[in-house]
N, C-alpha and C positions, 0 to 999 in steps of 0.2 A: 550382089545384089544390083540388076541392071533396070530395075525403075526406077523412073523421073519421081521426086519426090513428093510431087502435087497429085501424081496416079496414087499415092500410098493410100490417101485417104477415102477411096473408091473402095479398098481391099474388107469385104466380111469375113466373116468366120472362116468358111471355106478359104476363102482367099489368105487369109494370116497363115492358114498352118499350110497349104501351100508354097506358101513364101517361103515357109520356116526350112519346109523340108529340100526347097531348094537350096538354100543356103547351105543346110547340114552336109548335104550331097556337094554340093560344089568345092569345099573345102572338109572333106574327107579325113583325110590325114591328121588336120592340126584339131579336128572336134575329137580324132580317136584320142590321141595323146591328151586332149584336156579330160576326155571318158576316165582312160588307165589311172590319171594323175589322181583325179579327184572324184571325179563323180560316181566311179566305181566302186574306190573306197568307202562313199557316201552309204551308199544301196547296200553295199553289203553290214556296214554298221547299222542302221537304218532296219535289215530283216534279222541281224543277230539279237536285238536289240529286242522284240519280240521273244524270241526265243528264249531268251535269256529271262526276259522279265516273268516269263508263265514257269520258267525251273524253280524259280526265286519266289512265285509269289505261292504256287504249288505249296512249295518246305512250306513258308510259313502257313498255310490251313491246316498241314498237315501236324504244326507244333503244335498248333491253338487248340485244335480238335484233342491233341492227348495232352494239354494241361488242363484242360475241361474234366475232363475224368480224370485227373487226379489230386490226390486231398490235401489244402492248402497248407501251407505250413513244413508239407515232407521235403525228405532230401529229391524225390525225383519231379517235384514240383518247383523248387525251388532249380534243379538244374533244366528244365523245362522254360521256366521261364527268363535262365539266362539268354539260352537257347535263342527263343522266340526273341529277345533284346538284338541278339549278335543278328536274327536274319532281317531284322527292321531297320538297323543302320547299314547292312553289304545292299538290301532294296533300294537305300537311298541315297546312297555314295554310289551305286551302280547308277545310278536316275543321272545323277548329277555330272558324272565323268560321260555319260552318255549325249547327254543336252550338250554338252560340251565340245565334244568333238563334232556334231551334228551341227551344232551354230555355225564353228569356223569351217568345216568344210563346204558348209551351205552357204557361205558367205565368198569362200574363196573360188567357189564353183561358178555363182555369180557374176563376179568381178570376172573373170576368164572369161562365159561367153561371153559377156556384154562389151568386154574390149574389142576380144575376137571378130565381132559382127561389126561391129563401129570400124576396124580399122577394113574387115569388108567392105563395108559402104562407101569408106571412103577410096576403094580401090586400093588399098596399102599394103606394103611388100608386109606381113605378117607370121612371125614364127614363133614356133613354139615356146623356145626363151625367150622371146622378149617378152611373150606372154606373163609368165611367170614371173619377170622381172617388176614388172608392172603392178601385178596381183597384191602381194602384201601391203603395197601401198593405197591402194582402192580399198583395200579391206577393210582398213581404219576406219575412210567414210561410213560405209556401209557399217559399221558395229556402230556408230552412232547412228545412223539412222534406224536401224534394229532397236536401239533402248528408248527410240524414241517410241519405235510403234510399239512393243512393249508394255512401257507407259502409261499412252491413250488406251492398248486394248484391258491393260490392268484395271484404271479408272472407268473403261467404260462399265468391265464384268462388274464392278464392285458397287457402281451407282442400279445397273442392273440386279445384283442381287440383293438391295435393300426394298426396290419395286417389288421382288417376288416374294421377300419376306414380308414386307406389307400387306401385301395381297391376299398371303396365307393367315395373318394375323385378322385380317378386318372383314375376309369374306370367304374362304375356306374352300371347300373343294365340294361345291354345290352350289348347284343355280348358275346365278349370273357369276359366280365365281370363276365357275370353267371357262367361261365363254371370255370373260376378262383376262383370264390364263392362256388361253390360245391366241386370243389378241398380241398380248407380251411378250410370249413365244413369236410369234411373229414376229414382230418389231425388235427383237432381239435379234433373230437369226439374218432379220436384212442387214440392219447395223451390223454385224460383226464380218458379214463376207461382206458390205463397204470399204470398212478398214481395213479388211485383208487384203482387201486389191489395190487400196493405195496406197500397202504398204510396200506391194510387190511390184508395182510399177515406180515407185519412192527408189525402189533401191537401185533401178536403171538408170533414174536421174539421177542419183548420188555417184554414179559412173563417169554419166557426160556431160552432167553439167558444175556450175563451179556452187552449189546449193546442196547441203546433206542434211540430215537430221529432222526436226520438226519445217523447218522451209524447205524439204524436199519433199514431204508431205504435203504441204500444200499446193507447192507446184504441181504433184501427182493429182491431187483434189481436183483443181482445174483444169487438168487436161484431159478426163475423163470425162465431161461433163461433153454431152451429146454424143457418148460411145458409151455408156453408164451400160447400154442395154448388151452391145457389145462383149465389154469387159465383163460381164455377170456371167455370160453362157460359155466365154473361153475359162473365166473360173470355174466354174461348176462342173464342163467338160472335164478340167486337169485334174478338181477334184476328185470325179468317180473313180476317175483312174488311177489315184493315190491311196482312194479307198477300199477297190477292185482287188490291187496287186497285193495288198494287204489281206482282204478275207480270204484271199487266194490260198497266200502265203500258211496262213493260221490253219486255214480247214486241209490241207494237202500234208503239210508240213509238220507244224506245230502238233496239231491235233489229228494226226493223221488219219482218215479212211482206208487208206490203201496200206497194204502190213509191209511191201518188201522196200528194204533199205535202198536197194539200188536204185528205183521208182523214185523214191522222197528224195532224192539227192539231183534226181535228173527234172523233178518239178521244182526243185530249190534254184537250181543253177537257172529255169526258166524265168522264176519269179526276176532274180538281178536282173537280167537281162532285159525282160520289161519294165522293171522299174527303174533301171539305168535310160532308157529310148523313154521315161515318161518324165526324170528330172531333165535329160535333156532340150528335150523339145518343148518341155515346161517356159525354160530362161530364156530360151530363141524366139519363143512365142513372145513372152512378156516386152521384150525389144524389140519385137517388128510392132507390138500393138504400140510401143511408144512410139515410134516411127508414124504411124498414122495417124496417133492422137495429133502430132504436133503438124502431120500435115492439113489434118483435119480444122486446124486451128491459125491454118495459114502462118504460122510460125519455123519459115525457112533454117535449115544449118546447111550453111555454107560448107561444100565439103572441104575444101581447098585450111579455111578455116580451121575447121574438127582434126582435119589429117596433121594440122601441126601440132595440135595441144595434145595427141596420144602420142606422140611424139615421147620418147625415155630421152631425157636430156641430164648426162651426169645421172644416170639412175635415179633421179626423182618422176611422179608421175606428174604431170601439167593437167590437170580438172578442166573442160572447156567451158570455157566462160558466158555468162547470159548473152554479155550482146552478141557474140558469134555463132550464139544458138538462135536468137531471135531478134532479124533482120530486117523485122517488118515483116506487111501483108504479104505473099506473089499474088498473082494476075493467074485464077482457074482458069 
């Protein structure tokens, strides 16, 4: 990154994506290694989950239909009932295993990419071996931040669920009730997007600063002030790509409109390639957005201090301290 920090605040939507593209191109080798070690397995697990979930779900539906046509109390009914119970158990065990691997690989990928970009920003010599030695220790901080984010989302959804329940009981699906439902739905989606943006930026904060968990989320909330519109536009764009790849994979591979197995394999590989690119650029863009927000709020990051704190000393990761991140306002 050859931009001065005070110039970063002027980057807009396209500028952030261009800067992210330059960063990836400038260090193609190390980002390729991160892709092979973390992001490619993450992408494969994500797409394989779609395929396996559909197979398990269809088996459950078939057994459920067969059960409905069986006489209750018969041997066939008992056998199908046991099979259905086993199907649901397999389905939920698979979901738990999937989300566990997805979470671990997502946090490890975040730690690797953010640490790498911080090293590039400070012009530090960085190797894949050094990145992988730091990542497991940064991952612990990210996990705490994720758990707090999950708790916030859980409480938010519970409160929203209560409001929607009261709406159904008191007003129903007619007249003014529909109008209130639309308003509640828009407010819910707005809040959910806002929380998601805070969580993603808080992940970057957890890697580069000495705060994590709820404090990182509070810091993230303060950082996006004045750049909320930009953050929403970036989040929406990345979400469209994520959803687009998923729909493309489902329609062309899981529920194939094309009969040829060879073509479906090629299309599946294309989806993997696209998803790898989206995952990588999503993480890079989030980190660049963090630097843009820091610049916008005139929170100077001293490169020499950041470089010192990014060093691996005796195998231990040293996070960037707040006093090294916020050295007062600089003149623009």
